[in-house]
C-alpha positions as CSV (number, residue, x, y, z in Angstrom):
1,M,114.3,126.3,86.5
2,S,113.8,123.8,89.3
3,V,110.6,122.2,90.6
4,F,110.0,120.4,93.9
5,V,107.2,117.8,93.9
6,I,105.9,116.5,97.2
7,G,104.1,113.2,97.3
8,A,105.4,110.1,95.5
9,G,102.1,108.4,94.9
10,T,100.6,107.9,91.4
11,M,99.9,111.6,90.8
12,G,103.1,113.0,92.3
13,S,105.3,110.5,90.4
14,G,103.5,111.3,87.1
15,I,103.8,115.0,87.7
16,A,107.5,114.8,88.5
17,Q,108.0,112.7,85.3
18,C,106.2,115.5,83.3
19,F,108.5,118.2,84.6
20,A,111.6,116.2,84.2
21,A,110.7,115.3,80.6
22,A,110.2,119.0,79.9
23,G,113.7,119.7,81.0
24,F,113.1,121.1,84.5
25,T,115.4,120.1,87.3
26,T,112.9,118.1,89.3
27,Y,113.0,116.9,92.9
28,L,110.6,114.3,94.2
29,Y,110.0,114.1,98.0
30,D,107.9,112.0,100.3
31,L,107.8,111.5,104.0
32,N,108.4,107.8,103.2
33,P,111.7,107.5,101.4
34,L,110.8,104.0,100.2
35,A,107.8,105.6,98.3
36,V,110.3,107.7,96.4
37,E,112.5,104.7,95.6
38,R,109.5,102.8,94.4
39,S,108.4,105.8,92.3
40,F,111.8,106.0,90.6
41,A,111.8,102.2,89.9
42,N,108.3,102.5,88.4
43,I,109.3,105.5,86.3
44,D,112.4,103.5,85.0
45,K,110.1,100.6,84.1
46,I,107.7,102.8,82.3
47,L,110.4,104.6,80.3
48,S,112.1,101.3,79.5
49,R,108.9,99.9,78.0
50,Q,108.5,103.1,75.9
51,V,112.0,102.7,74.6
52,E,111.4,99.1,73.7
53,K,108.3,100.0,71.8
54,G,110.0,102.8,70.0
55,R,108.0,105.6,71.6
56,L,111.0,107.1,73.3
57,S,114.6,107.3,72.4
58,A,117.3,106.0,74.8
59,D,118.8,109.5,74.9
60,A,115.4,111.1,75.9
61,K,115.1,108.5,78.7
62,R,118.5,109.3,79.9
63,A,117.9,113.0,79.8
64,L,114.7,112.7,81.7
65,Q,116.3,110.6,84.4
66,N,119.2,113.0,84.7
67,N,116.7,115.8,85.4
68,L,114.9,113.8,88.2
69,H,116.3,113.7,91.7
70,Q,115.3,112.1,95.0
71,A,114.9,114.6,97.8
72,T,115.3,113.5,101.4
73,A,114.3,116.7,103.2
74,I,111.7,119.4,102.7
75,E,114.5,122.0,103.0
76,E,115.7,121.0,99.6
77,A,112.7,122.9,98.2
78,V,114.4,126.2,99.2
79,P,116.1,127.0,95.8
80,C,113.1,125.9,93.7
81,E,110.9,128.3,91.8
82,L,107.8,126.1,92.1
83,V,106.8,123.8,94.9
84,L,103.8,121.5,94.0
85,E,102.1,119.1,96.4
86,A,100.3,116.0,95.5
87,V,99.6,114.5,98.9
88,V,96.5,113.1,100.4
89,E,93.3,115.0,99.6
90,K,92.8,116.4,103.1
91,A,92.8,120.1,103.7
92,A,94.4,119.9,107.2
93,V,97.3,117.8,105.9
94,K,97.9,120.2,102.9
95,K,97.7,123.3,105.1
96,E,100.2,121.9,107.6
97,L,102.5,121.1,104.7
98,F,102.3,124.6,103.3
99,R,103.0,126.0,106.8
100,Q,106.2,124.1,106.9
101,L,107.2,125.1,103.4
102,D,106.5,128.7,104.2
103,L,109.0,128.6,107.0
104,V,111.9,127.6,104.7
105,C,111.0,128.9,101.2
106,S,111.5,132.3,99.7
107,T,108.5,134.7,99.5
108,Q,109.1,134.5,95.8
109,T,108.4,130.8,95.6
110,I,105.1,129.8,94.0
111,F,103.2,127.2,95.9
112,A,100.9,125.0,93.9
113,S,98.4,122.3,94.9
114,N,97.3,119.4,92.8
115,T,94.1,119.2,94.8
116,S,91.1,117.9,92.8
117,S,88.4,119.7,94.8
118,L,89.7,121.7,97.9
119,S,89.7,125.4,98.3
120,I,92.9,127.2,97.2
121,T,91.8,130.2,99.2
122,E,91.7,128.0,102.4
123,L,95.1,126.5,101.6
124,A,96.6,129.9,101.0
125,A,95.7,131.0,104.5
126,A,98.6,128.9,105.7
127,V,101.2,131.0,103.9
128,Q,102.4,134.6,104.2
129,C,102.1,135.4,100.5
130,P,98.7,134.0,99.5
131,Q,99.0,135.8,96.1
132,R,101.6,133.1,95.2
133,M,99.3,130.2,96.0
134,I,97.5,128.5,93.0
135,G,95.9,125.2,92.0
136,M,97.6,123.2,89.3
137,H,95.3,120.2,88.9
138,F,96.7,117.4,86.7
139,F,94.8,114.3,85.6
140,N,95.8,110.7,85.8
141,P,97.9,109.4,84.2
142,A,99.7,112.8,84.3
143,P,102.3,112.1,81.5
144,L,99.6,111.3,79.0
145,M,96.6,113.5,79.9
146,K,96.9,116.9,78.2
147,L,94.8,119.0,80.6
148,V,95.8,121.1,83.6
149,E,93.2,123.1,85.5
150,I,94.8,126.3,86.8
151,V,92.7,127.2,89.8
152,K,92.7,130.8,91.0
153,G,92.2,131.4,94.7
154,S,90.6,134.7,95.9
155,Q,94.1,136.3,96.3
156,T,96.0,134.6,93.6
157,S,97.9,137.2,91.6
158,E,97.7,137.6,87.8
159,A,101.5,137.3,87.8
160,T,101.3,133.9,89.4
161,I,98.7,132.8,86.9
162,Q,100.9,133.8,84.0
163,V,104.0,132.0,85.4
164,I,101.9,128.8,85.8
165,R,100.6,129.2,82.2
166,G,104.2,129.3,81.1
167,F,105.0,126.1,83.0
168,C,102.0,124.4,81.4
169,A,103.1,125.5,77.9
170,K,106.6,124.0,78.5
171,L,105.0,120.8,79.7
172,E,102.9,120.8,76.5
173,K,99.7,120.8,78.5
174,Q,96.5,122.6,77.7
175,A,95.6,124.9,80.6
176,V,92.2,126.1,81.5
177,L,91.7,128.8,84.0
178,V,89.1,128.1,86.7
179,E,87.8,130.3,89.4
180,E,87.7,128.6,92.7
181,A,84.6,126.5,93.2
182,P,83.9,123.0,94.6
183,G,85.2,120.4,92.2
184,F,86.4,123.1,89.8
185,V,85.2,122.1,86.2
186,V,86.0,118.5,85.4
187,N,85.3,116.9,88.7
188,R,82.2,119.0,89.3
189,I,80.8,117.2,86.2
190,L,82.6,113.9,86.2
191,I,82.5,112.7,89.8
192,P,78.7,113.0,90.2
193,M,78.3,111.0,87.0
194,I,80.5,108.3,88.5
195,N,78.5,108.4,91.7
196,E,75.3,107.9,89.7
197,A,76.9,104.9,87.9
198,I,77.7,103.4,91.3
199,G,74.0,103.9,92.3
200,I,72.9,102.1,89.2
201,L,75.2,99.2,90.0
202,A,74.0,99.1,93.7
203,E,70.4,99.0,92.6
204,G,71.1,96.0,90.4
205,I,69.9,97.7,87.2
206,A,73.0,96.5,85.3
207,S,76.4,94.8,85.8
208,A,79.5,96.9,86.2
209,A,80.7,95.7,82.7
210,D,77.4,96.5,81.1
211,I,77.2,100.0,82.7
212,D,80.6,100.8,81.3
213,T,79.9,99.3,77.9
214,A,76.7,101.4,77.7
215,M,78.5,104.6,78.4
216,Q,81.4,103.8,76.0
217,L,79.2,102.8,73.1
218,G,76.2,105.0,73.9
219,A,77.9,108.2,75.0
220,N,81.2,107.7,73.1
221,H,83.2,107.7,76.4
222,P,86.7,106.3,76.0
223,M,86.4,104.5,79.4
224,G,83.4,103.5,81.4
225,P,82.6,105.4,84.6
226,L,83.3,102.5,86.9
227,A,86.6,101.6,85.3
228,L,87.5,105.3,85.5
229,A,86.5,105.3,89.2
230,D,89.0,102.4,89.7
231,L,91.7,104.4,87.9
232,I,91.1,107.6,90.0
233,G,90.8,105.7,93.2
234,L,87.5,105.1,95.0
235,D,88.8,106.9,98.1
236,V,89.5,110.0,96.0
237,V,86.0,109.8,94.4
238,L,84.5,109.6,97.9
239,D,86.6,112.6,99.1
240,I,85.5,114.7,96.2
241,M,81.8,113.8,96.6
242,E,82.1,114.8,100.2
243,V,83.7,118.1,99.4
244,L,80.9,118.8,96.8
245,Q,78.2,118.0,99.3
246,R,79.8,119.9,102.2
247,E,80.7,123.0,100.2
248,T,77.4,123.3,98.3
249,G,75.0,121.9,100.9
250,D,73.1,120.2,98.0
251,S,71.8,116.7,98.6
252,K,72.4,115.8,94.9
253,Y,76.0,115.4,95.8
254,R,75.4,112.7,98.5
255,P,77.9,109.9,98.1
256,Q,76.4,106.6,97.3
257,P,76.4,104.3,100.3
258,Y,77.9,101.5,98.2
259,L,80.8,103.8,97.4
260,R,81.4,104.2,101.2
261,K,81.2,100.5,101.6
262,M,83.8,99.8,98.9
263,V,86.2,102.3,100.5
264,R,85.7,100.9,104.0
265,A,86.5,97.4,102.6
266,G,89.8,98.7,101.1
267,K,88.6,98.1,97.6
268,L,90.0,101.3,96.1
269,G,90.5,100.4,92.5
270,R,93.7,99.8,90.6
271,K,96.0,100.8,93.4
272,S,94.5,98.1,95.7
273,K,94.1,95.6,92.7
274,A,90.4,95.5,93.3
275,G,87.5,97.9,92.9
276,F,84.5,97.5,90.6
277,F,86.9,95.3,88.6
278,L,89.8,93.1,89.5
279,Y,93.4,93.9,88.5
280,E,96.2,91.4,88.3
281,Q,98.9,94.0,88.8
282,Q,99.1,97.7,89.4
283,E,99.2,99.7,86.2
284,Q,100.5,103.2,86.8
285,G,101.5,105.9,84.4
286,R,100.8,104.0,81.3
């Protein structure tokens, strides 16, 4: 089976790596060809480190890379059974992308979105077979995180859900089925917690390091909320908070002003090398 992944950022690259490692013929596409080249170079670097540390055999690395291909046009998605997008978290951008895909792909193609909070039903309005639209929400770093939220839109068919469950099983991911709702499950709980941690920092109650230490040692979290925000990307955290507030109309989901200030300053976390903490180099897909 073949899979077409759109978006060569951190998530798209990691997702493509997952599918290639599971034996799927995998194509990675981005409007910016240089982004795909950078992604392939980064994946090679990650795999080489794993081979050096004895976590991956040279044969497994070679097999994965043989399964992974650079796509240069959206039309290359035509023969693929699954097309999954991991582009910017903006509904208008995703809907336009699916409109374009719908013009070239078969009515049997399953369209999946890696959206972390947007409406699958709304995205499905852009295609002629909404029953074959589904959410397939991976978590960062995708090759390491075991969870995938399967998000059902109002018209997603049971057959589509079962096919995606099969994909998750082959990826050795644990799938949870989620009815469409703002933020789904994980981000509905997680992102407001991060937003509250940002508020505590902004009020001067504790330092970023102490806030994270408190949650790691006091709540047994493997990573503090502010370091996690840096890993997710502060722009993504803001996008999700805005979706939660807009969709629910509940003021408890109001993004912290300090979060907006950080995003406006371009301090987005690991990907910009500065967020609530400083990073000497980008660390992706560890």
